[in-house]
BAFIMAR-251121 format. One record per residue: residue in three letters; x, y, z of N, C-alpha, C in turn. Coordinates in nm, 2 decimals. Example, Ala and Ser with C-alpha at 12.3 -4.5 7.8 and 13.67 -1.06 7.14 Angstrom:
<recs>
<rec><residuo>ALA</residuo><n_u>1.32</n_u><n_v>-0.57</n_v><n_w>0.78</n_w><ca_u>1.23</ca_u><ca_v>-0.45</ca_v><ca_w>0.78</ca_w><c_u>1.32</c_u><c_v>-0.33</c_v><c_w>0.78</c_w></rec>
<rec><residuo>SER</residuo><n_u>1.28</n_u><n_v>-0.22</n_v><n_w>0.71</n_w><ca_u>1.37</ca_u><ca_v>-0.11</ca_v><ca_w>0.71</ca_w><c_u>1.29</c_u><c_v>0.00</c_v><c_w>0.79</c_w></rec>
</recs>
This chain:
<recs>
<rec><residuo>UNK</residuo><n_u>5.88</n_u><n_v>-4.79</n_v><n_w>3.15</n_w><ca_u>5.76</ca_u><ca_v>-4.80</ca_v><ca_w>3.24</ca_w><c_u>5.79</c_u><c_v>-4.92</c_v><c_w>3.33</c_w></rec>
<rec><residuo>UNK</residuo><n_u>5.73</n_u><n_v>-4.91</n_v><n_w>3.45</n_w><ca_u>5.74</ca_u><ca_v>-5.01</ca_v><ca_w>3.56</ca_w><c_u>5.61</c_u><c_v>-5.07</c_v><c_w>3.58</c_w></rec>
<rec><residuo>UNK</residuo><n_u>5.61</n_u><n_v>-5.20</n_v><n_w>3.59</n_w><ca_u>5.49</ca_u><ca_v>-5.28</ca_v><ca_w>3.62</ca_w><c_u>5.52</c_u><c_v>-5.37</c_v><c_w>3.75</c_w></rec>
<rec><residuo>UNK</residuo><n_u>5.41</n_u><n_v>-5.43</n_v><n_w>3.80</n_w><ca_u>5.42</ca_u><ca_v>-5.49</ca_v><ca_w>3.93</ca_w><c_u>5.49</c_u><c_v>-5.62</c_v><c_w>3.94</c_w></rec>
<rec><residuo>UNK</residuo><n_u>5.50</n_u><n_v>-5.70</n_v><n_w>3.83</n_w><ca_u>5.57</ca_u><ca_v>-5.83</ca_v><ca_w>3.84</ca_w><c_u>5.60</c_u><c_v>-5.88</c_v><c_w>3.70</c_w></rec>
<rec><residuo>UNK</residuo><n_u>5.67</n_u><n_v>-6.00</n_v><n_w>3.70</n_w><ca_u>5.72</ca_u><ca_v>-6.05</ca_v><ca_w>3.57</ca_w><c_u>5.61</c_u><c_v>-6.10</c_v><c_w>3.48</c_w></rec>
<rec><residuo>UNK</residuo><n_u>5.50</n_u><n_v>-6.15</n_v><n_w>3.53</n_w><ca_u>5.39</ca_u><ca_v>-6.19</ca_v><ca_w>3.45</ca_w><c_u>5.33</c_u><c_v>-6.07</c_v><c_w>3.37</c_w></rec>
<rec><residuo>UNK</residuo><n_u>5.31</n_u><n_v>-5.96</n_v><n_w>3.44</n_w><ca_u>5.26</ca_u><ca_v>-5.84</ca_v><ca_w>3.38</ca_w><c_u>5.36</c_u><c_v>-5.79</c_v><c_w>3.27</c_w></rec>
<rec><residuo>UNK</residuo><n_u>5.49</n_u><n_v>-5.79</n_v><n_w>3.31</n_w><ca_u>5.59</ca_u><ca_v>-5.75</ca_v><ca_w>3.21</ca_w><c_u>5.59</c_u><c_v>-5.84</c_v><c_w>3.09</c_w></rec>
<rec><residuo>UNK</residuo><n_u>5.58</n_u><n_v>-5.97</n_v><n_w>3.10</n_w><ca_u>5.57</ca_u><ca_v>-6.06</ca_v><ca_w>2.99</ca_w><c_u>5.45</c_u><c_v>-6.03</c_v><c_w>2.90</c_w></rec>
<rec><residuo>UNK</residuo><n_u>5.34</n_u><n_v>-6.01</n_v><n_w>2.96</n_w><ca_u>5.22</ca_u><ca_v>-5.98</ca_v><ca_w>2.89</ca_w><c_u>5.23</c_u><c_v>-5.85</c_v><c_w>2.81</c_w></rec>
<rec><residuo>UNK</residuo><n_u>5.28</n_u><n_v>-5.75</n_v><n_w>2.87</n_w><ca_u>5.30</ca_u><ca_v>-5.62</ca_v><ca_w>2.79</ca_w><c_u>5.40</c_u><c_v>-5.64</c_v><c_w>2.68</c_w></rec>
<rec><residuo>UNK</residuo><n_u>5.51</n_u><n_v>-5.70</n_v><n_w>2.71</n_w><ca_u>5.62</ca_u><ca_v>-5.73</ca_v><ca_w>2.61</ca_w><c_u>5.56</c_u><c_v>-5.81</c_v><c_w>2.50</c_w></rec>
<rec><residuo>UNK</residuo><n_u>5.47</n_u><n_v>-5.90</n_v><n_w>2.53</n_w><ca_u>5.41</ca_u><ca_v>-5.98</ca_v><ca_w>2.42</ca_w><c_u>5.33</c_u><c_v>-5.89</c_v><c_w>2.33</c_w></rec>
<rec><residuo>UNK</residuo><n_u>5.25</n_u><n_v>-5.80</n_v><n_w>2.39</n_w><ca_u>5.17</ca_u><ca_v>-5.71</ca_v><ca_w>2.31</ca_w><c_u>5.26</c_u><c_v>-5.62</c_v><c_w>2.22</c_w></rec>
<rec><residuo>UNK</residuo><n_u>5.37</n_u><n_v>-5.57</n_v><n_w>2.28</n_w><ca_u>5.46</ca_u><ca_v>-5.48</ca_v><ca_w>2.21</ca_w><c_u>5.53</c_u><c_v>-5.56</c_v><c_w>2.09</c_w></rec>
<rec><residuo>UNK</residuo><n_u>5.57</n_u><n_v>-5.68</n_v><n_w>2.12</n_w><ca_u>5.63</ca_u><ca_v>-5.77</ca_v><ca_w>2.01</ca_w><c_u>5.54</c_u><c_v>-5.79</c_v><c_w>1.90</c_w></rec>
<rec><residuo>UNK</residuo><n_u>5.41</n_u><n_v>-5.82</n_v><n_w>1.93</n_w><ca_u>5.31</ca_u><ca_v>-5.84</ca_v><ca_w>1.82</ca_w><c_u>5.30</c_u><c_v>-5.72</c_v><c_w>1.73</c_w></rec>
<rec><residuo>UNK</residuo><n_u>5.33</n_u><n_v>-5.60</n_v><n_w>1.78</n_w><ca_u>5.33</ca_u><ca_v>-5.48</ca_v><ca_w>1.71</ca_w><c_u>5.47</c_u><c_v>-5.44</c_v><c_w>1.65</c_w></rec>
<rec><residuo>UNK</residuo><n_u>5.56</n_u><n_v>-5.53</n_v><n_w>1.66</n_w><ca_u>5.69</ca_u><ca_v>-5.51</ca_v><ca_w>1.60</ca_w><c_u>5.79</c_u><c_v>-5.43</c_v><c_w>1.68</c_w></rec>
<rec><residuo>UNK</residuo><n_u>5.76</n_u><n_v>-5.42</n_v><n_w>1.81</n_w><ca_u>5.85</ca_u><ca_v>-5.34</ca_v><ca_w>1.90</ca_w><c_u>5.93</c_u><c_v>-5.44</c_v><c_w>1.99</c_w></rec>
<rec><residuo>UNK</residuo><n_u>6.06</n_u><n_v>-5.44</n_v><n_w>1.97</n_w><ca_u>6.15</ca_u><ca_v>-5.52</ca_v><ca_w>2.05</ca_w><c_u>6.13</c_u><c_v>-5.48</c_v><c_w>2.20</c_w></rec>
<rec><residuo>UNK</residuo><n_u>6.13</n_u><n_v>-5.58</n_v><n_w>2.29</n_w><ca_u>6.10</ca_u><ca_v>-5.55</ca_v><ca_w>2.43</ca_w><c_u>6.17</c_u><c_v>-5.65</c_v><c_w>2.52</c_w></rec>
<rec><residuo>UNK</residuo><n_u>6.21</n_u><n_v>-5.60</n_v><n_w>2.63</n_w><ca_u>6.27</ca_u><ca_v>-5.69</ca_v><ca_w>2.74</ca_w><c_u>6.23</c_u><c_v>-5.63</c_v><c_w>2.87</c_w></rec>
<rec><residuo>UNK</residuo><n_u>6.26</n_u><n_v>-5.70</n_v><n_w>2.98</n_w><ca_u>6.23</ca_u><ca_v>-5.64</ca_v><ca_w>3.11</ca_w><c_u>6.33</c_u><c_v>-5.69</c_v><c_w>3.21</c_w></rec>
<rec><residuo>UNK</residuo><n_u>6.34</n_u><n_v>-5.62</n_v><n_w>3.32</n_w><ca_u>6.44</ca_u><ca_v>-5.65</ca_v><ca_w>3.42</ca_w><c_u>6.39</c_u><c_v>-5.60</c_v><c_w>3.56</c_w></rec>
<rec><residuo>UNK</residuo><n_u>6.45</n_u><n_v>-5.66</n_v><n_w>3.66</n_w><ca_u>6.41</ca_u><ca_v>-5.61</ca_v><ca_w>3.80</ca_w><c_u>6.45</c_u><c_v>-5.47</c_v><c_w>3.80</c_w></rec>
<rec><residuo>UNK</residuo><n_u>6.37</n_u><n_v>-5.39</n_v><n_w>3.88</n_w><ca_u>6.40</ca_u><ca_v>-5.25</ca_v><ca_w>3.90</ca_w><c_u>6.42</c_u><c_v>-5.23</c_v><c_w>4.05</c_w></rec>
<rec><residuo>UNK</residuo><n_u>6.49</n_u><n_v>-5.12</n_v><n_w>4.09</n_w><ca_u>6.51</ca_u><ca_v>-5.10</ca_v><ca_w>4.23</ca_w><c_u>6.39</c_u><c_v>-5.02</c_v><c_w>4.30</c_w></rec>
<rec><residuo>UNK</residuo><n_u>6.28</n_u><n_v>-5.00</n_v><n_w>4.23</n_w><ca_u>6.17</ca_u><ca_v>-4.94</ca_v><ca_w>4.29</ca_w><c_u>6.12</c_u><c_v>-5.04</c_v><c_w>4.39</c_w></rec>
<rec><residuo>UNK</residuo><n_u>6.10</n_u><n_v>-5.00</n_v><n_w>4.51</n_w><ca_u>6.06</ca_u><ca_v>-5.09</ca_v><ca_w>4.62</ca_w><c_u>6.17</c_u><c_v>-5.19</c_v><c_w>4.65</c_w></rec>
<rec><residuo>UNK</residuo><n_u>6.29</n_u><n_v>-5.15</n_v><n_w>4.65</n_w><ca_u>6.41</ca_u><ca_v>-5.23</ca_v><ca_w>4.68</ca_w><c_u>6.39</c_u><c_v>-5.31</c_v><c_w>4.80</c_w></rec>
<rec><residuo>UNK</residuo><n_u>6.42</n_u><n_v>-5.44</n_v><n_w>4.80</n_w><ca_u>6.41</ca_u><ca_v>-5.53</ca_v><ca_w>4.91</ca_w><c_u>6.27</c_u><c_v>-5.59</c_v><c_w>4.93</c_w></rec>
<rec><residuo>UNK</residuo><n_u>6.17</n_u><n_v>-5.55</n_v><n_w>4.86</n_w><ca_u>6.04</ca_u><ca_v>-5.59</ca_v><ca_w>4.88</ca_w><c_u>6.02</c_u><c_v>-5.74</c_v><c_w>4.84</c_w></rec>
<rec><residuo>UNK</residuo><n_u>6.09</n_u><n_v>-5.79</n_v><n_w>4.74</n_w><ca_u>6.08</ca_u><ca_v>-5.92</ca_v><ca_w>4.69</ca_w><c_u>6.20</c_u><c_v>-6.01</c_v><c_w>4.70</c_w></rec>
<rec><residuo>UNK</residuo><n_u>6.29</n_u><n_v>-5.97</n_v><n_w>4.79</n_w><ca_u>6.41</ca_u><ca_v>-6.04</ca_v><ca_w>4.81</ca_w><c_u>6.40</c_u><c_v>-6.19</c_v><c_w>4.83</c_w></rec>
<rec><residuo>UNK</residuo><n_u>6.30</n_u><n_v>-6.23</n_v><n_w>4.91</n_w><ca_u>6.29</ca_u><ca_v>-6.37</ca_v><ca_w>4.94</ca_w><c_u>6.20</c_u><c_v>-6.45</c_v><c_w>4.85</c_w></rec>
<rec><residuo>UNK</residuo><n_u>6.14</n_u><n_v>-6.39</n_v><n_w>4.75</n_w><ca_u>6.04</ca_u><ca_v>-6.46</ca_v><ca_w>4.67</ca_w><c_u>6.08</c_u><c_v>-6.48</c_v><c_w>4.52</c_w></rec>
<rec><residuo>UNK</residuo><n_u>6.20</n_u><n_v>-6.48</n_v><n_w>4.49</n_w><ca_u>6.25</ca_u><ca_v>-6.51</ca_v><ca_w>4.36</ca_w><c_u>6.22</c_u><c_v>-6.40</c_v><c_w>4.26</c_w></rec>
<rec><residuo>UNK</residuo><n_u>6.14</n_u><n_v>-6.43</n_v><n_w>4.15</n_w><ca_u>6.12</ca_u><ca_v>-6.34</ca_v><ca_w>4.04</ca_w><c_u>6.01</c_u><c_v>-6.24</c_v><c_w>4.05</c_w></rec>
<rec><residuo>UNK</residuo><n_u>5.96</n_u><n_v>-6.23</n_v><n_w>4.17</n_w><ca_u>5.85</ca_u><ca_v>-6.13</ca_v><ca_w>4.19</ca_w><c_u>5.90</c_u><c_v>-5.99</c_v><c_w>4.21</c_w></rec>
<rec><residuo>UNK</residuo><n_u>5.81</n_u><n_v>-5.90</n_v><n_w>4.22</n_w><ca_u>5.85</ca_u><ca_v>-5.76</ca_v><ca_w>4.24</ca_w><c_u>5.84</c_u><c_v>-5.68</c_v><c_w>4.12</c_w></rec>
<rec><residuo>UNK</residuo><n_u>5.86</n_u><n_v>-5.55</n_v><n_w>4.13</n_w><ca_u>5.85</ca_u><ca_v>-5.46</ca_v><ca_w>4.02</ca_w><c_u>5.95</c_u><c_v>-5.49</c_v><c_w>3.90</c_w></rec>
<rec><residuo>UNK</residuo><n_u>5.90</n_u><n_v>-5.47</n_v><n_w>3.78</n_w><ca_u>5.98</ca_u><ca_v>-5.50</ca_v><ca_w>3.66</ca_w><c_u>5.98</c_u><c_v>-5.37</c_v><c_w>3.58</c_w></rec>
<rec><residuo>UNK</residuo><n_u>6.09</n_u><n_v>-5.34</n_v><n_w>3.52</n_w><ca_u>6.11</ca_u><ca_v>-5.23</ca_v><ca_w>3.43</ca_w><c_u>6.10</c_u><c_v>-5.28</c_v><c_w>3.29</c_w></rec>
<rec><residuo>UNK</residuo><n_u>6.01</n_u><n_v>-5.23</n_v><n_w>3.21</n_w><ca_u>6.00</ca_u><ca_v>-5.27</ca_v><ca_w>3.07</ca_w><c_u>6.09</c_u><c_v>-5.18</c_v><c_w>2.98</c_w></rec>
<rec><residuo>UNK</residuo><n_u>6.17</n_u><n_v>-5.25</n_v><n_w>2.90</n_w><ca_u>6.27</ca_u><ca_v>-5.18</ca_v><ca_w>2.82</ca_w><c_u>6.24</c_u><c_v>-5.19</c_v><c_w>2.67</c_w></rec>
<rec><residuo>UNK</residuo><n_u>6.24</n_u><n_v>-5.07</n_v><n_w>2.61</n_w><ca_u>6.23</ca_u><ca_v>-5.07</ca_v><ca_w>2.46</ca_w><c_u>6.33</c_u><c_v>-4.96</c_v><c_w>2.41</c_w></rec>
<rec><residuo>UNK</residuo><n_u>6.36</n_u><n_v>-4.97</n_v><n_w>2.28</n_w><ca_u>6.45</ca_u><ca_v>-4.87</ca_v><ca_w>2.22</ca_w><c_u>6.39</c_u><c_v>-4.73</c_v><c_w>2.23</c_w></rec>
<rec><residuo>UNK</residuo><n_u>6.47</n_u><n_v>-4.64</n_v><n_w>2.25</n_w><ca_u>6.43</ca_u><ca_v>-4.50</ca_v><ca_w>2.27</ca_w><c_u>6.33</c_u><c_v>-4.45</c_v><c_w>2.15</c_w></rec>
<rec><residuo>UNK</residuo><n_u>6.37</n_u><n_v>-4.50</n_v><n_w>2.03</n_w><ca_u>6.28</ca_u><ca_v>-4.45</ca_v><ca_w>1.91</ca_w><c_u>6.15</c_u><c_v>-4.53</c_v><c_w>1.91</c_w></rec>
<rec><residuo>UNK</residuo><n_u>6.13</n_u><n_v>-4.63</n_v><n_w>1.99</n_w><ca_u>6.00</ca_u><ca_v>-4.70</ca_v><ca_w>2.00</ca_w><c_u>5.92</c_u><c_v>-4.66</c_v><c_w>2.13</c_w></rec>
<rec><residuo>UNK</residuo><n_u>5.98</n_u><n_v>-4.58</n_v><n_w>2.21</n_w><ca_u>5.92</ca_u><ca_v>-4.55</ca_v><ca_w>2.34</ca_w><c_u>5.78</c_u><c_v>-4.49</c_v><c_w>2.33</c_w></rec>
<rec><residuo>UNK</residuo><n_u>5.76</n_u><n_v>-4.39</n_v><n_w>2.25</n_w><ca_u>5.63</ca_u><ca_v>-4.33</ca_v><ca_w>2.24</ca_w><c_u>5.52</c_u><c_v>-4.42</c_v><c_w>2.19</c_w></rec>
<rec><residuo>UNK</residuo><n_u>5.56</n_u><n_v>-4.50</n_v><n_w>2.09</n_w><ca_u>5.46</ca_u><ca_v>-4.60</ca_v><ca_w>2.04</ca_w><c_u>5.43</c_u><c_v>-4.71</c_v><c_w>2.14</c_w></rec>
<rec><residuo>UNK</residuo><n_u>5.53</n_u><n_v>-4.75</n_v><n_w>2.22</n_w><ca_u>5.51</ca_u><ca_v>-4.85</ca_v><ca_w>2.33</ca_w><c_u>5.41</c_u><c_v>-4.79</c_v><c_w>2.43</c_w></rec>
<rec><residuo>UNK</residuo><n_u>5.44</n_u><n_v>-4.66</n_v><n_w>2.47</n_w><ca_u>5.35</ca_u><ca_v>-4.60</ca_v><ca_w>2.57</ca_w><c_u>5.20</c_u><c_v>-4.59</c_v><c_w>2.52</c_w></rec>
<rec><residuo>UNK</residuo><n_u>5.19</n_u><n_v>-4.56</n_v><n_w>2.39</n_w><ca_u>5.05</ca_u><ca_v>-4.55</ca_v><ca_w>2.34</ca_w><c_u>4.98</c_u><c_v>-4.68</c_v><c_w>2.33</c_w></rec>
<rec><residuo>UNK</residuo><n_u>5.06</n_u><n_v>-4.79</n_v><n_w>2.29</n_w><ca_u>5.00</ca_u><ca_v>-4.92</ca_v><ca_w>2.29</ca_w><c_u>4.96</c_u><c_v>-4.96</c_v><c_w>2.43</c_w></rec>
<rec><residuo>UNK</residuo><n_u>5.05</n_u><n_v>-4.94</n_v><n_w>2.53</n_w><ca_u>5.02</ca_u><ca_v>-4.98</ca_v><ca_w>2.67</ca_w><c_u>4.90</c_u><c_v>-4.90</c_v><c_w>2.72</c_w></rec>
<rec><residuo>UNK</residuo><n_u>4.90</n_u><n_v>-4.77</n_v><n_w>2.69</n_w><ca_u>4.78</ca_u><ca_v>-4.69</ca_v><ca_w>2.74</ca_w><c_u>4.65</c_u><c_v>-4.74</c_v><c_w>2.67</c_w></rec>
<rec><residuo>UNK</residuo><n_u>4.66</n_u><n_v>-4.77</n_v><n_w>2.55</n_w><ca_u>4.54</ca_u><ca_v>-4.82</ca_v><ca_w>2.48</ca_w><c_u>4.49</c_u><c_v>-4.95</c_v><c_w>2.54</c_w></rec>
<rec><residuo>UNK</residuo><n_u>4.59</n_u><n_v>-5.04</n_v><n_w>2.58</n_w><ca_u>4.55</ca_u><ca_v>-5.17</ca_v><ca_w>2.64</ca_w><c_u>4.48</c_u><c_v>-5.14</c_v><c_w>2.77</c_w></rec>
<rec><residuo>UNK</residuo><n_u>4.53</n_u><n_v>-5.05</n_v><n_w>2.85</n_w><ca_u>4.47</ca_u><ca_v>-5.02</ca_v><ca_w>2.98</ca_w><c_u>4.33</c_u><c_v>-4.96</c_v><c_w>2.96</c_w></rec>
<rec><residuo>UNK</residuo><n_u>4.32</n_u><n_v>-4.87</n_v><n_w>2.87</n_w><ca_u>4.19</ca_u><ca_v>-4.81</ca_v><ca_w>2.84</ca_w><c_u>4.09</c_u><c_v>-4.91</c_v><c_w>2.79</c_w></rec>
<rec><residuo>UNK</residuo><n_u>4.14</n_u><n_v>-5.00</n_v><n_w>2.71</n_w><ca_u>4.05</ca_u><ca_v>-5.11</ca_v><ca_w>2.66</ca_w><c_u>4.00</c_u><c_v>-5.21</c_v><c_w>2.76</c_w></rec>
<rec><residuo>UNK</residuo><n_u>4.06</n_u><n_v>-5.21</n_v><n_w>2.88</n_w><ca_u>4.02</ca_u><ca_v>-5.30</ca_v><ca_w>2.98</ca_w><c_u>3.88</c_u><c_v>-5.26</c_v><c_w>3.04</c_w></rec>
<rec><residuo>UNK</residuo><n_u>3.86</n_u><n_v>-5.13</n_v><n_w>3.05</n_w><ca_u>3.74</ca_u><ca_v>-5.08</ca_v><ca_w>3.12</ca_w><c_u>3.61</c_u><c_v>-5.13</c_v><c_w>3.06</c_w></rec>
</recs>
């Protein structure tokens, strides 16, 4: 999944880690060049093991639904 910036990625990875899902994130080429001059900003791709992907999606979706 792709999120808007590193702070959002860290927040989601923190949620996933509390549920026992190993997580990391990296810059993605979505919107390439958009954040070149501003350091660590721009879209981030959240990485989880393939066997944890569906659980991670469900947790993330639940988090978004819970915001409303």
